LUMLUM-956381 format. One record per residue (C-alpha): residue number from 1; residue in one letter; x, y, z. Coordinates in Angstrom, 3 decimals. Example, Ala and Ser with C-alpha at 12.3 -4.5 7.8 and 13.67 -1.06 7.14 Angstrom:
<rs>
1|a|12.300|-4.500|7.800
2|s|13.670|-1.060|7.140
</rs>
This chain:
<rs>
1|x|-56.371|-11.843|-2.718
2|x|-53.513|-9.598|-3.972
3|x|-52.009|-9.000|-0.525
4|x|-52.214|-12.721|0.255
5|x|-50.416|-13.633|-2.997
6|x|-47.769|-11.004|-2.271
7|x|-47.188|-12.412|1.208
8|x|-47.047|-16.002|-0.039
9|x|-44.615|-15.061|-2.827
10|x|-42.264|-13.347|-0.390
11|x|-42.423|-16.241|2.055
12|x|-41.580|-18.686|-0.728
13|x|-38.648|-16.473|-1.751
14|x|-37.325|-16.388|1.834
15|x|-37.455|-20.206|1.874
16|x|-35.708|-20.323|-1.536
17|x|-38.733|-22.079|-3.010
18|x|-38.205|-20.307|-6.315
19|x|-40.735|-22.167|-8.429
20|x|-43.566|-21.312|-6.006
21|x|-42.361|-17.726|-5.681
22|x|-42.352|-17.318|-9.481
23|x|-45.788|-18.874|-9.765
24|x|-47.316|-16.578|-7.121
25|x|-45.670|-13.510|-8.693
26|x|-47.017|-14.436|-12.127
27|x|-50.492|-14.545|-10.587
28|x|-49.901|-11.096|-9.086
29|x|-48.971|-9.672|-12.483
30|x|-52.006|-11.295|-14.060
31|x|-54.241|-9.673|-11.412
32|x|-52.705|-6.214|-11.824
33|x|-50.362|-5.778|-14.831
34|x|-49.884|-2.098|-13.921
35|x|-48.368|-2.774|-10.493
36|x|-44.628|-2.121|-10.850
37|x|-43.868|-3.738|-7.475
38|x|-44.820|-7.175|-8.853
39|x|-42.173|-6.844|-11.567
40|x|-39.610|-5.757|-8.987
41|x|-40.466|-8.822|-6.899
42|x|-40.052|-10.951|-10.014
43|x|-36.613|-9.391|-10.470
44|x|-35.744|-10.099|-6.811
45|x|-36.503|-13.786|-7.336
46|x|-34.164|-13.978|-10.328
47|x|-31.482|-12.141|-8.343
48|x|-31.701|-14.844|-5.664
49|x|-31.426|-17.401|-8.462
50|x|-28.289|-15.510|-9.636
51|x|-29.807|-14.820|-13.025
52|x|-28.797|-11.203|-13.543
53|x|-30.058|-11.005|-17.119
54|x|-33.634|-11.977|-16.194
55|x|-33.536|-9.722|-13.130
56|x|-32.575|-6.733|-15.298
57|x|-35.416|-7.516|-17.706
58|x|-38.061|-7.435|-14.960
59|x|-36.628|-4.447|-13.079
60|x|-36.724|-2.484|-16.340
61|x|-40.356|-3.520|-16.841
62|x|-41.155|-2.170|-13.397
63|x|-39.339|1.087|-14.154
64|x|-41.218|1.423|-17.433
65|x|-44.394|1.639|-15.336
66|x|-42.957|3.891|-12.647
67|x|-39.728|5.709|-13.376
68|x|-39.385|7.628|-10.098
69|x|-38.790|4.643|-7.791
70|x|-35.267|4.997|-6.405
71|x|-35.303|1.475|-4.961
72|x|-35.992|0.037|-8.411
73|x|-32.914|1.785|-9.851
74|x|-30.908|0.506|-6.894
75|x|-32.059|-3.067|-7.546
76|x|-31.259|-2.648|-11.242
77|x|-27.765|-1.510|-10.285
78|x|-27.356|-4.653|-8.153
79|x|-28.311|-6.782|-11.142
80|x|-25.753|-5.085|-13.396
81|x|-23.095|-5.570|-10.704
82|x|-23.946|-9.272|-10.640
83|x|-23.039|-9.304|-14.341
84|x|-19.860|-7.293|-13.526
85|x|-21.124|-4.453|-15.705
86|x|-19.924|-1.722|-13.360
87|x|-20.463|1.144|-15.767
88|x|-24.210|0.456|-16.111
89|x|-24.459|-0.358|-12.408
90|x|-22.933|3.017|-11.609
91|x|-25.471|4.824|-13.778
92|x|-28.384|3.148|-11.950
93|x|-26.942|3.946|-8.523
94|x|-26.411|7.571|-9.517
95|x|-30.050|7.804|-10.602
96|x|-31.176|6.272|-7.293
97|x|-29.054|8.841|-5.423
98|x|-30.496|11.683|-7.486
99|x|-34.004|10.577|-6.486
100|x|-33.028|10.033|-2.830
101|x|-29.878|12.101|-2.191
102|x|-29.840|11.408|1.567
103|x|-29.839|7.620|1.252
104|x|-26.429|6.459|2.551
105|x|-26.892|2.935|1.202
106|x|-27.288|4.237|-2.354
107|x|-24.183|6.395|-1.872
108|x|-22.271|3.372|-0.578
109|x|-23.116|1.219|-3.588
110|x|-22.330|4.106|-5.928
111|x|-18.905|4.195|-4.312
112|x|-18.531|0.437|-4.605
113|x|-19.299|0.405|-8.332
114|x|-17.083|3.441|-8.891
115|x|-14.219|1.802|-7.006
116|x|-14.571|-1.441|-8.942
117|x|-14.714|0.404|-12.241
118|x|-11.594|2.328|-11.246
119|x|-9.709|-0.868|-10.370
120|x|-10.850|-2.547|-13.580
121|x|-9.918|0.389|-15.823
122|x|-6.855|1.543|-13.886
123|x|-8.468|4.918|-13.156
124|x|-7.018|5.980|-9.794
125|x|-9.414|8.946|-9.487
126|x|-12.478|6.685|-9.765
127|x|-10.894|4.242|-7.364
128|x|-10.225|6.900|-4.719
129|x|-13.585|8.639|-5.165
130|x|-15.399|5.329|-4.766
131|x|-13.359|4.494|-1.686
132|x|-14.274|7.849|-0.132
133|x|-18.007|7.330|-0.742
134|x|-17.885|3.873|0.851
135|x|-16.004|5.213|3.875
136|x|-18.564|7.982|4.374
137|x|-21.417|5.486|4.207
138|x|-19.697|3.158|6.662
139|x|-19.110|6.034|9.079
140|x|-22.772|7.004|8.664
141|x|-23.731|3.607|10.077
142|x|-24.275|1.442|6.986
143|x|-23.462|-2.158|7.997
144|x|-24.214|-3.942|4.721
145|x|-22.000|-7.075|4.580
146|x|-21.242|-6.727|0.853
147|x|-20.192|-3.122|1.360
148|x|-17.914|-4.029|4.268
149|x|-16.193|-6.705|2.189
150|x|-15.721|-4.441|-0.825
151|x|-14.459|-1.611|1.382
152|x|-11.946|-4.006|2.943
153|x|-10.823|-5.163|-0.512
154|x|-10.526|-1.548|-1.703
155|x|-8.278|-0.652|1.225
156|x|-6.301|-3.849|0.741
157|x|-5.778|-2.946|-2.937
158|x|-4.406|0.447|-1.965
159|x|-2.318|-0.764|0.995
160|x|0.971|-0.881|-0.935
161|x|-0.083|0.711|-4.221
162|x|1.841|3.893|-3.313
163|x|5.114|1.989|-2.797
164|x|7.607|2.388|-5.666
165|x|8.049|-0.556|-8.016
166|x|11.188|-2.559|-7.436
167|x|13.666|-1.566|-10.179
168|x|14.686|-5.166|-10.842
169|x|11.959|-7.535|-9.583
170|x|8.813|-7.452|-11.706
171|x|5.573|-7.118|-9.719
172|x|7.383|-6.388|-6.448
173|x|7.113|-3.125|-4.503
174|x|9.330|-1.568|-1.838
175|x|8.847|1.292|0.608
176|x|11.473|4.047|0.683
177|x|9.812|6.562|3.022
178|x|8.242|6.404|6.486
179|x|5.052|7.861|5.029
180|x|4.739|4.777|2.800
181|x|4.485|2.558|5.881
182|x|2.152|4.976|7.648
183|x|-0.260|4.889|4.695
184|x|-0.084|1.094|4.569
185|x|-0.836|0.770|8.283
186|x|-3.803|3.138|7.938
187|x|-5.262|1.003|5.135
188|x|-4.633|-2.221|7.097
189|x|-6.423|-0.750|10.127
190|x|-9.501|-0.219|7.979
191|x|-9.269|-3.768|6.656
192|x|-8.943|-5.405|10.081
193|x|-12.020|-3.523|11.322
194|x|-14.095|-4.540|8.307
195|x|-13.522|-8.001|6.936
196|x|-14.920|-11.356|7.979
197|x|-12.112|-13.515|9.382
198|x|-13.570|-16.535|7.596
199|x|-12.494|-14.961|4.285
200|x|-9.222|-16.823|3.810
201|x|-8.141|-14.829|0.752
202|x|-8.281|-11.492|2.603
203|x|-6.746|-13.016|5.754
204|x|-3.807|-14.346|3.752
205|x|-3.249|-11.047|1.943
206|x|-3.387|-9.069|5.204
207|x|-0.781|-11.389|6.748
208|x|1.407|-11.005|3.655
209|x|1.315|-7.193|3.721
210|x|1.919|-7.133|7.488
211|x|5.017|-9.238|6.775
212|x|6.155|-6.672|4.190
213|x|5.747|-3.895|6.761
214|x|7.765|-5.789|9.382
215|x|10.554|-6.336|6.847
216|x|10.564|-2.638|5.971
217|x|10.779|-1.656|9.653
218|x|13.500|-4.169|10.535
219|x|16.826|-2.469|11.231
220|x|20.203|-3.613|9.960
221|x|23.633|-2.105|9.314
222|x|23.493|-0.361|5.949
223|x|26.613|1.794|6.100
224|x|30.034|1.304|4.520
225|x|32.201|-1.406|6.155
226|x|35.377|0.484|5.238
227|x|34.258|3.568|7.187
228|x|33.496|1.340|10.167
229|x|36.810|-0.528|9.884
230|x|39.088|2.542|9.894
231|x|38.408|3.783|13.476
232|x|38.698|0.231|14.834
233|x|42.118|-0.267|13.189
234|x|43.378|3.143|14.300
235|x|41.988|2.611|17.802
236|x|43.845|-0.693|18.181
237|x|47.043|0.928|16.900
238|x|46.749|3.764|19.407
239|x|46.188|1.217|22.155
240|x|49.300|-0.745|21.164
241|x|51.379|2.460|21.319
242|x|50.049|3.311|24.780
243|x|47.608|6.032|23.722
244|x|44.691|4.518|25.642
245|x|42.414|7.572|25.604
246|x|42.820|8.116|21.856
247|x|42.391|4.388|21.266
248|x|39.116|4.293|23.201
249|x|37.959|7.424|21.364
250|x|38.592|5.802|17.974
251|x|36.865|2.569|19.002
252|x|33.894|4.582|20.288
253|x|33.684|6.353|16.919
254|x|33.560|2.968|15.179
255|x|30.766|1.767|17.477
256|x|28.834|5.013|17.049
257|x|29.180|4.824|13.266
258|x|27.861|1.253|13.309
259|x|24.722|2.191|15.237
260|x|24.233|5.460|13.362
261|x|23.965|3.396|10.171
262|x|21.500|0.933|11.679
263|x|18.770|1.692|9.164
264|x|15.187|0.494|8.882
265|x|14.605|-1.431|5.676
266|x|12.620|1.327|3.963
267|x|15.602|3.697|4.131
268|x|18.063|1.026|2.989
269|x|15.792|0.454|-0.046
270|x|16.711|3.887|-1.369
271|x|20.005|2.421|-2.539
272|x|18.015|0.350|-5.063
273|x|17.071|3.533|-6.905
274|x|20.391|4.851|-8.164
275|x|18.928|8.067|-9.507
276|x|17.529|8.983|-6.072
277|x|20.493|7.870|-3.972
278|x|23.862|9.616|-3.632
279|x|26.731|8.045|-1.654
280|x|28.133|10.084|1.260
281|x|30.702|12.799|0.525
282|x|33.633|10.844|1.983
283|x|32.788|7.754|-0.080
284|x|32.700|9.829|-3.267
285|x|36.102|11.384|-2.416
286|x|37.638|7.978|-1.647
287|x|36.304|6.581|-4.914
288|x|37.838|9.500|-6.794
289|x|41.161|8.891|-5.056
290|x|41.038|5.203|-5.977
291|x|40.423|6.118|-9.619
292|x|43.406|8.469|-9.615
293|x|45.711|6.003|-7.846
294|x|44.735|3.149|-10.155
295|x|46.176|5.152|-13.042
296|x|49.593|5.638|-11.415
297|x|52.374|3.277|-12.462
298|x|55.542|2.895|-10.385
299|x|58.832|2.185|-12.171
300|x|62.150|1.120|-10.612
301|x|65.519|-0.236|-11.780
302|x|65.443|-3.111|-9.291
303|x|62.844|-5.472|-7.903
304|x|63.648|-4.578|-4.283
305|x|63.268|-0.857|-4.979
306|x|59.983|-1.541|-6.768
307|x|58.536|-3.367|-3.762
308|x|59.842|-0.669|-1.414
309|x|58.396|2.125|-3.516
310|x|55.049|0.367|-3.783
311|x|55.031|-0.204|-0.023
312|x|55.789|3.440|0.690
313|x|53.238|4.544|-1.899
314|x|50.497|2.397|-0.355
315|x|51.520|3.467|3.174
316|x|51.308|7.174|2.384
317|x|48.045|7.040|0.526
318|x|46.580|4.486|2.967
319|x|47.340|6.885|5.813
320|x|45.806|9.705|3.771
321|x|42.630|7.682|3.247
322|x|42.441|6.835|6.957
323|x|42.973|10.501|7.838
324|x|40.208|11.627|5.487
325|x|37.800|9.088|6.989
326|x|38.581|10.079|10.590
327|x|38.102|13.791|9.794
328|x|34.687|13.316|8.155
329|x|33.413|10.398|10.271
330|x|31.912|12.551|13.102
331|x|29.773|14.317|10.492
332|x|28.613|10.970|9.051
333|x|27.752|9.746|12.560
334|x|25.641|12.804|13.356
335|x|23.961|12.707|9.929
336|x|23.276|8.982|10.351
337|x|21.564|9.369|13.717
338|x|19.546|12.323|12.410
339|x|18.296|10.448|9.340
340|x|18.021|6.855|10.550
341|x|16.329|7.507|13.878
342|x|13.961|10.272|12.816
343|x|15.773|12.974|14.800
344|x|15.797|15.325|11.816
345|x|12.020|15.071|11.421
346|x|11.512|15.623|15.155
347|x|13.691|18.735|15.146
348|x|11.890|20.119|12.085
349|x|8.513|19.467|13.740
350|x|9.619|21.297|16.891
351|x|10.985|24.183|14.825
352|x|7.685|24.518|12.952
353|x|5.726|24.342|16.221
</rs>
């Protein structure tokens, strides 16, 4: 009689015939009020009905009869999660793990509740610890659909969380280091291997972050137009005066400077953070010169002499500026290629090896 009622109750639950399932389970409890499994089954029915409060009530009744059933604590944790009470859910999962320490599913759900609690409270340590537990369970072969979705969401949450906040645009983040993009790609790889493509919210967010990464990797000229202009002007002048070799050399320097300053977006973003960015040496010296020259006043007893003196003044100091740029430009070209194309990192890696 009892086994038949149990089978009929479970069949009714599978068919979502909740009224029959509740009726059969009530008969089971009436037959044997000391059987904790009947209360757990009662709780399962309410969970399927999405009534977390009633499910908790009956799971706790079952645990009052038998307090060493790890599965009952696990079910109770599920019910608390349904009510978004992650703190209580976490306590139940921890108890289930203490009773069955080798159960990967219990570890996975402990991680899920811990991760959610961390996100909700802003506790990065909880968030990361929960993420690690879920990853370990997934690698151990747990294929639970809810776990996969939460693990995907956890990685998606962290995908750009390590990017610095934009100094001017509220709620916007920018990468300033290659490692920022590497971390983001690692998180996105997890997400793409986990989530159900029918989940439009995750699909849209993944596409959005992939767009951010492409923007950060896109290269564009981020140098100083004045430094690029000087060798082109001097090169043309040399060419006009018949100094073809010197003219070609100057033009080549201008081209090399242009491509040496062809930066990926994440490096160009450093200029947004004034405290972490320092203009090149030559730019600082030219700015200082401009400040000094702006304070010089030229006097003359005639208008023609004034224009002549100003012309000569600008010619001398313009030539000085050009000369300073041409002297330092090879250094800026080498430094640009080293920084903007990863050559510095490659050399350091080889040196360490």
